[in-house]
LUMPADREN-457481 format. One record per residue (C-alpha): residue number from 0; residue in one letter; x, y, z. Coordinates in steps of 0.1 Angstrom, whole numbers, m for minus. Example, Ala and Ser with C-alpha at 12.3 -4.5 7.8 and 13.67 -1.06 7.14 Angstrom:
2
<nr = 0&rest = A&xx = 123&yy = m45&zz = 78>
<nr = 1&rest = S&xx = 137&yy = m11&zz = 71>
***
This chain:
308
<nr = 0&rest = X&xx = m4&yy = m1&zz = m1>
<nr = 1&rest = X&xx = 10&yy = 35&zz = m9>
<nr = 2&rest = X&xx = m1&yy = 66&zz = m2>
<nr = 3&rest = X&xx = 4&yy = 97&zz = m26>
<nr = 4&rest = X&xx = 22&yy = 131&zz = m16>
<nr = 5&rest = X&xx = 15&yy = 151&zz = m43>
<nr = 6&rest = X&xx = m14&yy = 169&zz = m60>
<nr = 7&rest = X&xx = m19&yy = 153&zz = m89>
<nr = 8&rest = X&xx = m51&yy = 137&zz = m100>
<nr = 9&rest = X&xx = m48&yy = 97&zz = m98>
<nr = 10&rest = X&xx = m75&yy = 70&zz = m111>
<nr = 11&rest = X&xx = m76&yy = 44&zz = m79>
<nr = 12&rest = X&xx = m97&yy = 26&zz = m57>
<nr = 13&rest = X&xx = m101&yy = 34&zz = m21>
<nr = 14&rest = X&xx = m114&yy = 16&zz = 9>
<nr = 15&rest = X&xx = m131&yy = 43&zz = 32>
<nr = 16&rest = X&xx = m139&yy = 28&zz = 68>
<nr = 17&rest = X&xx = m166&yy = 47&zz = 88>
<nr = 18&rest = X&xx = m187&yy = 40&zz = 118>
<nr = 19&rest = X&xx = m209&yy = 13&zz = 110>
<nr = 20&rest = X&xx = m232&yy = 11&zz = 146>
<nr = 21&rest = X&xx = m266&yy = 10&zz = 140>
<nr = 22&rest = X&xx = m287&yy = 38&zz = 163>
<nr = 23&rest = X&xx = m306&yy = 24&zz = 190>
<nr = 24&rest = X&xx = m332&yy = 46&zz = 199>
<nr = 25&rest = X&xx = m349&yy = 29&zz = 226>
<nr = 26&rest = X&xx = m316&yy = 26&zz = 246>
<nr = 27&rest = X&xx = m314&yy = 66&zz = 250>
<nr = 28&rest = X&xx = m345&yy = 75&zz = 273>
<nr = 29&rest = X&xx = m330&yy = 109&zz = 271>
<nr = 30&rest = X&xx = m320&yy = 115&zz = 241>
<nr = 31&rest = X&xx = m334&yy = 148&zz = 226>
<nr = 32&rest = X&xx = m327&yy = 134&zz = 191>
<nr = 33&rest = X&xx = m355&yy = 111&zz = 195>
<nr = 34&rest = X&xx = m393&yy = 120&zz = 198>
<nr = 35&rest = X&xx = m413&yy = 86&zz = 205>
<nr = 36&rest = X&xx = m451&yy = 84&zz = 193>
<nr = 37&rest = X&xx = m460&yy = 57&zz = 219>
<nr = 38&rest = X&xx = m455&yy = 41&zz = 255>
<nr = 39&rest = X&xx = m436&yy = 9&zz = 239>
<nr = 40&rest = X&xx = m410&yy = 32&zz = 221>
<nr = 41&rest = X&xx = m411&yy = 16&zz = 190>
<nr = 42&rest = X&xx = m420&yy = 43&zz = 164>
<nr = 43&rest = X&xx = m412&yy = 77&zz = 167>
<nr = 44&rest = X&xx = m394&yy = 106&zz = 144>
<nr = 45&rest = X&xx = m354&yy = 106&zz = 147>
<nr = 46&rest = X&xx = m346&yy = 144&zz = 144>
<nr = 47&rest = X&xx = m308&yy = 152&zz = 136>
<nr = 48&rest = X&xx = m282&yy = 134&zz = 148>
<nr = 49&rest = X&xx = m255&yy = 156&zz = 170>
<nr = 50&rest = X&xx = m243&yy = 128&zz = 192>
<nr = 51&rest = X&xx = m205&yy = 123&zz = 185>
<nr = 52&rest = X&xx = m205&yy = 101&zz = 161>
<nr = 53&rest = X&xx = m222&yy = 94&zz = 127>
<nr = 54&rest = X&xx = m245&yy = 63&zz = 126>
<nr = 55&rest = X&xx = m260&yy = 40&zz = 96>
<nr = 56&rest = X&xx = m294&yy = 41&zz = 93>
<nr = 57&rest = X&xx = m312&yy = 8&zz = 80>
<nr = 58&rest = X&xx = m338&yy = 27&zz = 53>
<nr = 59&rest = X&xx = m362&yy = 22&zz = 30>
<nr = 60&rest = X&xx = m367&yy = 41&zz = m4>
<nr = 61&rest = X&xx = m383&yy = 42&zz = m38>
<nr = 62&rest = X&xx = m350&yy = 37&zz = m63>
<nr = 63&rest = X&xx = m339&yy = 20&zz = m95>
<nr = 64&rest = X&xx = m317&yy = m13&zz = m94>
<nr = 65&rest = X&xx = m302&yy = m35&zz = m118>
<nr = 66&rest = X&xx = m309&yy = m73&zz = m110>
<nr = 67&rest = X&xx = m285&yy = m102&zz = m114>
<nr = 68&rest = X&xx = m304&yy = m111&zz = m148>
<nr = 69&rest = X&xx = m287&yy = m78&zz = m159>
<nr = 70&rest = X&xx = m325&yy = m62&zz = m155>
<nr = 71&rest = X&xx = m331&yy = m27&zz = m153>
<nr = 72&rest = X&xx = m360&yy = m18&zz = m128>
<nr = 73&rest = X&xx = m372&yy = 18&zz = m121>
<nr = 74&rest = X&xx = m389&yy = 32&zz = m92>
<nr = 75&rest = X&xx = m392&yy = m1&zz = m64>
<nr = 76&rest = X&xx = m396&yy = m3&zz = m31>
<nr = 77&rest = X&xx = m358&yy = m7&zz = m15>
<nr = 78&rest = X&xx = m343&yy = m11&zz = 15>
<nr = 79&rest = X&xx = m305&yy = m6&zz = 23>
<nr = 80&rest = X&xx = m278&yy = 9&zz = 45>
<nr = 81&rest = X&xx = m267&yy = 45&zz = 41>
<nr = 82&rest = X&xx = m258&yy = 77&zz = 59>
<nr = 83&rest = X&xx = m288&yy = 101&zz = 64>
<nr = 84&rest = X&xx = m281&yy = 126&zz = 94>
<nr = 85&rest = X&xx = m314&yy = 144&zz = 91>
<nr = 86&rest = X&xx = m346&yy = 134&zz = 103>
<nr = 87&rest = X&xx = m365&yy = 100&zz = 97>
<nr = 88&rest = X&xx = m394&yy = 86&zz = 104>
<nr = 89&rest = X&xx = m388&yy = 52&zz = 123>
<nr = 90&rest = X&xx = m400&yy = 21&zz = 132>
<nr = 91&rest = X&xx = m391&yy = m9&zz = 151>
<nr = 92&rest = X&xx = m386&yy = m41&zz = 130>
<nr = 93&rest = X&xx = m367&yy = m64&zz = 149>
<nr = 94&rest = X&xx = m361&yy = m69&zz = 190>
<nr = 95&rest = X&xx = m327&yy = m87&zz = 186>
<nr = 96&rest = X&xx = m308&yy = m89&zz = 157>
<nr = 97&rest = X&xx = m293&yy = m60&zz = 132>
<nr = 98&rest = X&xx = m312&yy = m40&zz = 118>
<nr = 99&rest = X&xx = m336&yy = m35&zz = 147>
<nr = 100&rest = X&xx = m354&yy = 0&zz = 130>
<nr = 101&rest = X&xx = m363&yy = 11&zz = 98>
<nr = 102&rest = X&xx = m362&yy = 44&zz = 90>
<nr = 103&rest = X&xx = m376&yy = 68&zz = 62>
<nr = 104&rest = X&xx = m360&yy = 94&zz = 57>
<nr = 105&rest = X&xx = m376&yy = 130&zz = 56>
<nr = 106&rest = X&xx = m363&yy = 167&zz = 56>
<nr = 107&rest = X&xx = m379&yy = 191&zz = 83>
<nr = 108&rest = X&xx = m372&yy = 221&zz = 68>
<nr = 109&rest = X&xx = m388&yy = 241&zz = 100>
<nr = 110&rest = X&xx = m360&yy = 230&zz = 120>
<nr = 111&rest = X&xx = m335&yy = 252&zz = 131>
<nr = 112&rest = X&xx = m319&yy = 231&zz = 159>
<nr = 113&rest = X&xx = m281&yy = 220&zz = 160>
<nr = 114&rest = X&xx = m268&yy = 202&zz = 132>
<nr = 115&rest = X&xx = m235&yy = 185&zz = 138>
<nr = 116&rest = X&xx = m235&yy = 161&zz = 112>
<nr = 117&rest = X&xx = m236&yy = 159&zz = 72>
<nr = 118&rest = X&xx = m245&yy = 129&zz = 50>
<nr = 119&rest = X&xx = m217&yy = 119&zz = 38>
<nr = 120&rest = X&xx = m219&yy = 103&zz = 9>
<nr = 121&rest = X&xx = m250&yy = 114&zz = 0>
<nr = 122&rest = X&xx = m269&yy = 88&zz = m22>
<nr = 123&rest = X&xx = m306&yy = 105&zz = m31>
<nr = 124&rest = X&xx = m314&yy = 119&zz = m65>
<nr = 125&rest = X&xx = m302&yy = 113&zz = m94>
<nr = 126&rest = X&xx = m264&yy = 113&zz = m86>
<nr = 127&rest = X&xx = m247&yy = 104&zz = m56>
<nr = 128&rest = X&xx = m221&yy = 131&zz = m42>
<nr = 129&rest = X&xx = m192&yy = 129&zz = m19>
<nr = 130&rest = X&xx = m181&yy = 162&zz = m6>
<nr = 131&rest = X&xx = m159&yy = 163&zz = 25>
<nr = 132&rest = X&xx = m156&yy = 140&zz = 49>
<nr = 133&rest = X&xx = m120&yy = 127&zz = 59>
<nr = 134&rest = X&xx = m106&yy = 151&zz = 31>
<nr = 135&rest = X&xx = m79&yy = 164&zz = 57>
<nr = 136&rest = X&xx = m69&yy = 200&zz = 69>
<nr = 137&rest = X&xx = m63&yy = 226&zz = 46>
<nr = 138&rest = X&xx = m22&yy = 228&zz = 53>
<nr = 139&rest = X&xx = m18&yy = 189&zz = 44>
<nr = 140&rest = X&xx = m18&yy = 168&zz = 15>
<nr = 141&rest = X&xx = m49&yy = 144&zz = 9>
<nr = 142&rest = X&xx = m54&yy = 118&zz = m18>
<nr = 143&rest = X&xx = m86&yy = 118&zz = m11>
<nr = 144&rest = X&xx = m90&yy = 158&zz = m29>
<nr = 145&rest = X&xx = m75&yy = 143&zz = m56>
<nr = 146&rest = X&xx = m96&yy = 115&zz = m76>
<nr = 147&rest = X&xx = m100&yy = 114&zz = m111>
<nr = 148&rest = X&xx = m128&yy = 98&zz = m129>
<nr = 149&rest = X&xx = m136&yy = 58&zz = m126>
<nr = 150&rest = X&xx = m117&yy = 62&zz = m96>
<nr = 151&rest = X&xx = m136&yy = 41&zz = m69>
<nr = 152&rest = X&xx = m144&yy = 49&zz = m30>
<nr = 153&rest = X&xx = m159&yy = 16&zz = m9>
<nr = 154&rest = X&xx = m176&yy = 28&zz = 19>
<nr = 155&rest = X&xx = m184&yy = 6&zz = 46>
<nr = 156&rest = X&xx = m170&yy = m9&zz = 78>
<nr = 157&rest = X&xx = m148&yy = m36&zz = 93>
<nr = 158&rest = X&xx = m159&yy = m63&zz = 110>
<nr = 159&rest = X&xx = m144&yy = m101&zz = 124>
<nr = 160&rest = X&xx = m164&yy = m113&zz = 91>
<nr = 161&rest = X&xx = m150&yy = m88&zz = 67>
<nr = 162&rest = X&xx = m156&yy = m50&zz = 52>
<nr = 163&rest = X&xx = m198&yy = m45&zz = 53>
<nr = 164&rest = X&xx = m202&yy = m26&zz = 21>
<nr = 165&rest = X&xx = m230&yy = m3&zz = 21>
<nr = 166&rest = X&xx = m217&yy = 24&zz = m7>
<nr = 167&rest = X&xx = m201&yy = 18&zz = m42>
<nr = 168&rest = X&xx = m190&yy = 51&zz = m55>
<nr = 169&rest = X&xx = m179&yy = 57&zz = m86>
<nr = 170&rest = X&xx = m164&yy = 91&zz = m96>
<nr = 171&rest = X&xx = m175&yy = 109&zz = m124>
<nr = 172&rest = X&xx = m165&yy = 146&zz = m123>
<nr = 173&rest = X&xx = m148&yy = 169&zz = m96>
<nr = 174&rest = X&xx = m159&yy = 205&zz = m83>
<nr = 175&rest = X&xx = m141&yy = 234&zz = m60>
<nr = 176&rest = X&xx = m164&yy = 252&zz = m39>
<nr = 177&rest = X&xx = m164&yy = 282&zz = m64>
<nr = 178&rest = X&xx = m174&yy = 259&zz = m89>
<nr = 179&rest = X&xx = m202&yy = 245&zz = m65>
<nr = 180&rest = X&xx = m211&yy = 281&zz = m55>
<nr = 181&rest = X&xx = m219&yy = 291&zz = m91>
<nr = 182&rest = X&xx = m245&yy = 262&zz = m96>
<nr = 183&rest = X&xx = m259&yy = 260&zz = m63>
<nr = 184&rest = X&xx = m293&yy = 268&zz = m73>
<nr = 185&rest = X&xx = m295&yy = 239&zz = m94>
<nr = 186&rest = X&xx = m291&yy = 217&zz = m64>
<nr = 187&rest = X&xx = m319&yy = 197&zz = m43>
<nr = 188&rest = X&xx = m328&yy = 215&zz = m8>
<nr = 189&rest = X&xx = m322&yy = 183&zz = 4>
<nr = 190&rest = X&xx = m285&yy = 181&zz = m8>
<nr = 191&rest = X&xx = m282&yy = 220&zz = 3>
<nr = 192&rest = X&xx = m291&yy = 219&zz = 38>
<nr = 193&rest = X&xx = m273&yy = 185&zz = 45>
<nr = 194&rest = X&xx = m241&yy = 189&zz = 30>
<nr = 195&rest = X&xx = m232&yy = 221&zz = 12>
<nr = 196&rest = X&xx = m248&yy = 249&zz = 34>
<nr = 197&rest = X&xx = m243&yy = 225&zz = 70>
<nr = 198&rest = X&xx = m219&yy = 242&zz = 89>
<nr = 199&rest = X&xx = m209&yy = 270&zz = 65>
<nr = 200&rest = X&xx = m193&yy = 243&zz = 46>
<nr = 201&rest = X&xx = m194&yy = 260&zz = 11>
<nr = 202&rest = X&xx = m185&yy = 293&zz = 24>
<nr = 203&rest = X&xx = m159&yy = 288&zz = 48>
<nr = 204&rest = X&xx = m124&yy = 297&zz = 37>
<nr = 205&rest = X&xx = m112&yy = 273&zz = 59>
<nr = 206&rest = X&xx = m131&yy = 247&zz = 44>
<nr = 207&rest = X&xx = m124&yy = 260&zz = 5>
<nr = 208&rest = X&xx = m100&yy = 227&zz = m2>
<nr = 209&rest = X&xx = m125&yy = 205&zz = m1>
<nr = 210&rest = X&xx = m133&yy = 188&zz = m35>
<nr = 211&rest = X&xx = m167&yy = 179&zz = m41>
<nr = 212&rest = X&xx = m172&yy = 145&zz = m62>
<nr = 213&rest = X&xx = m200&yy = 137&zz = m84>
<nr = 214&rest = X&xx = m209&yy = 99&zz = m91>
<nr = 215&rest = X&xx = m213&yy = 80&zz = m123>
<nr = 216&rest = X&xx = m249&yy = 70&zz = m124>
<nr = 217&rest = X&xx = m263&yy = 41&zz = m146>
<nr = 218&rest = X&xx = m271&yy = 62&zz = m177>
<nr = 219&rest = X&xx = m234&yy = 75&zz = m179>
<nr = 220&rest = X&xx = m221&yy = 35&zz = m178>
<nr = 221&rest = X&xx = m241&yy = 6&zz = m175>
<nr = 222&rest = X&xx = m209&yy = m11&zz = m163>
<nr = 223&rest = X&xx = m193&yy = 10&zz = m138>
<nr = 224&rest = X&xx = m215&yy = 31&zz = m119>
<nr = 225&rest = X&xx = m220&yy = 41&zz = m80>
<nr = 226&rest = X&xx = m247&yy = 21&zz = m61>
<nr = 227&rest = X&xx = m259&yy = 7&zz = m27>
<nr = 228&rest = X&xx = m265&yy = m30&zz = m18>
<nr = 229&rest = X&xx = m302&yy = m31&zz = m14>
<nr = 230&rest = X&xx = m331&yy = m55&zz = m12>
<nr = 231&rest = X&xx = m366&yy = m55&zz = m29>
<nr = 232&rest = X&xx = m393&yy = m54&zz = m7>
<nr = 233&rest = X&xx = m419&yy = m76&zz = m17>
<nr = 234&rest = X&xx = m456&yy = m75&zz = m11>
<nr = 235&rest = X&xx = m448&yy = m50&zz = 14>
<nr = 236&rest = X&xx = m428&yy = m74&zz = 34>
<nr = 237&rest = X&xx = m393&yy = m58&zz = 47>
<nr = 238&rest = X&xx = m365&yy = m81&zz = 51>
<nr = 239&rest = X&xx = m340&yy = m74&zz = 79>
<nr = 240&rest = X&xx = m310&yy = m78&zz = 62>
<nr = 241&rest = X&xx = m270&yy = m69&zz = 71>
<nr = 242&rest = X&xx = m245&yy = m55&zz = 45>
<nr = 243&rest = X&xx = m227&yy = m68&zz = 17>
<nr = 244&rest = X&xx = m201&yy = m85&zz = 34>
<nr = 245&rest = X&xx = m163&yy = m85&zz = 14>
<nr = 246&rest = X&xx = m135&yy = m109&zz = 21>
<nr = 247&rest = X&xx = m107&yy = m94&zz = 33>
<nr = 248&rest = X&xx = m84&yy = m112&zz = 12>
<nr = 249&rest = X&xx = m104&yy = m118&zz = m24>
<nr = 250&rest = X&xx = m104&yy = m79&zz = m23>
<nr = 251&rest = X&xx = m72&yy = m66&zz = m12>
<nr = 252&rest = X&xx = m87&yy = m49&zz = 18>
<nr = 253&rest = X&xx = m65&yy = m40&zz = 47>
<nr = 254&rest = X&xx = m68&yy = m65&zz = 75>
<nr = 255&rest = X&xx = m92&yy = m61&zz = 104>
<nr = 256&rest = X&xx = m82&yy = m34&zz = 134>
<nr = 257&rest = X&xx = m67&yy = m8&zz = 106>
<nr = 258&rest = X&xx = m98&yy = 16&zz = 107>
<nr = 259&rest = X&xx = m84&yy = 38&zz = 86>
<nr = 260&rest = X&xx = m92&yy = 52&zz = 51>
<nr = 261&rest = X&xx = m68&yy = 38&zz = 27>
<nr = 262&rest = X&xx = m54&yy = 38&zz = m9>
<nr = 263&rest = X&xx = m56&yy = 3&zz = m29>
<nr = 264&rest = X&xx = m34&yy = 9&zz = m55>
<nr = 265&rest = X&xx = m28&yy = m27&zz = m68>
<nr = 266&rest = X&xx = 8&yy = m17&zz = m79>
<nr = 267&rest = X&xx = 11&yy = m47&zz = m98>
<nr = 268&rest = X&xx = m18&yy = m40&zz = m122>
<nr = 269&rest = X&xx = m8&yy = m3&zz = m123>
<nr = 270&rest = X&xx = 11&yy = 24&zz = m142>
<nr = 271&rest = X&xx = 27&yy = 51&zz = m121>
<nr = 272&rest = X&xx = 0&yy = 44&zz = m92>
<nr = 273&rest = X&xx = m24&yy = 51&zz = m116>
<nr = 274&rest = X&xx = m52&yy = 23&zz = m124>
<nr = 275&rest = X&xx = m60&yy = 13&zz = m160>
<nr = 276&rest = X&xx = m99&yy = 16&zz = m166>
<nr = 277&rest = X&xx = m99&yy = m24&zz = m174>
<nr = 278&rest = X&xx = m84&yy = m33&zz = m141>
<nr = 279&rest = X&xx = m112&yy = m9&zz = m125>
<nr = 280&rest = X&xx = m141&yy = m25&zz = m148>
<nr = 281&rest = X&xx = m129&yy = m56&zz = m137>
<nr = 282&rest = X&xx = m131&yy = m47&zz = m100>
<nr = 283&rest = X&xx = m165&yy = m35&zz = m105>
<nr = 284&rest = X&xx = m182&yy = m65&zz = m117>
<nr = 285&rest = X&xx = m168&yy = m87&zz = m90>
<nr = 286&rest = X&xx = m180&yy = m64&zz = m65>
<nr = 287&rest = X&xx = m214&yy = m66&zz = m81>
<nr = 288&rest = X&xx = m210&yy = m104&zz = m85>
<nr = 289&rest = X&xx = m205&yy = m105&zz = m43>
<nr = 290&rest = X&xx = m234&yy = m85&zz = m41>
<nr = 291&rest = X&xx = m255&yy = m104&zz = m63>
<nr = 292&rest = X&xx = m242&yy = m135&zz = m49>
<nr = 293&rest = X&xx = m253&yy = m127&zz = m12>
<nr = 294&rest = X&xx = m286&yy = m116&zz = m27>
<nr = 295&rest = X&xx = m283&yy = m81&zz = m31>
<nr = 296&rest = X&xx = m297&yy = m60&zz = m61>
<nr = 297&rest = X&xx = m278&yy = m27&zz = m74>
<nr = 298&rest = X&xx = m296&yy = 3&zz = m56>
<nr = 299&rest = X&xx = m292&yy = 40&zz = m72>
<nr = 300&rest = X&xx = m320&yy = 66&zz = m81>
<nr = 301&rest = X&xx = m332&yy = 69&zz = m46>
<nr = 302&rest = X&xx = m360&yy = 87&zz = m38>
<nr = 303&rest = X&xx = m353&yy = 121&zz = m24>
<nr = 304&rest = X&xx = m364&yy = 121&zz = 9>
<nr = 305&rest = X&xx = m399&yy = 142&zz = 14>
<nr = 306&rest = X&xx = m397&yy = 177&zz = 31>
<nr = 307&rest = X&xx = m421&yy = 181&zz = 56>
***
């Protein structure tokens, strides 16, 4: 493994480890982030996450997906794991195993309380976005600010069973803060409030070094696009499921306990630390096969959370 120390854009695969624990609201009786609707504390509304750490949510949403038979399905009810730190309605679906709660993401435009965490990656709408998380301080070099087209970011969490994958992000393009500012009016309210405007990220000069990445979608490239491993809701029956597990050795990932973001340069296959497209396409197909083999579909174009 090698880390880059210059500002030249590179085509690479990045293993992005982030906190993976599901938030369990009924264990926090005095948590101001939660409003329960009944005494049994199994339905309610979770307000913006302002705890110390990011949390994952098991969510349902309408979206498109690609099946193992290479058939595209549109606007289907899906479940998936991801990040949505703004509001959501939840219901308890399990009493013991993970996941215990199912979230329906929403955005409360009337909420004016604390907003500690943003949502990164942002997987809702026509395109995925990755905006700033772990990109480093302004005065430090960071390979996460210098990814070129077709680079892949594997978002997930280490576990004793392997790497729990929740998002595959394929880079389409990169923008700086001035470019994003110039087109801010074209973005959804959901993306602006949860990412661009949160903690004055877009207009704070101390944060002007961030790179804003937009993901490739299915219409860009049917063989290399961003997706979240998902399962289809059939007959309104929710299947409780964990995330896709990637074998560390098979996918060349870091061993359990490393707990850090790292580049996957595969130097034996690369040229000057730059992966070629053939290698990236093959690796993506390998990821997709792992998802299909474990009973998942490739979900994307998730419905933007409803504004309330």
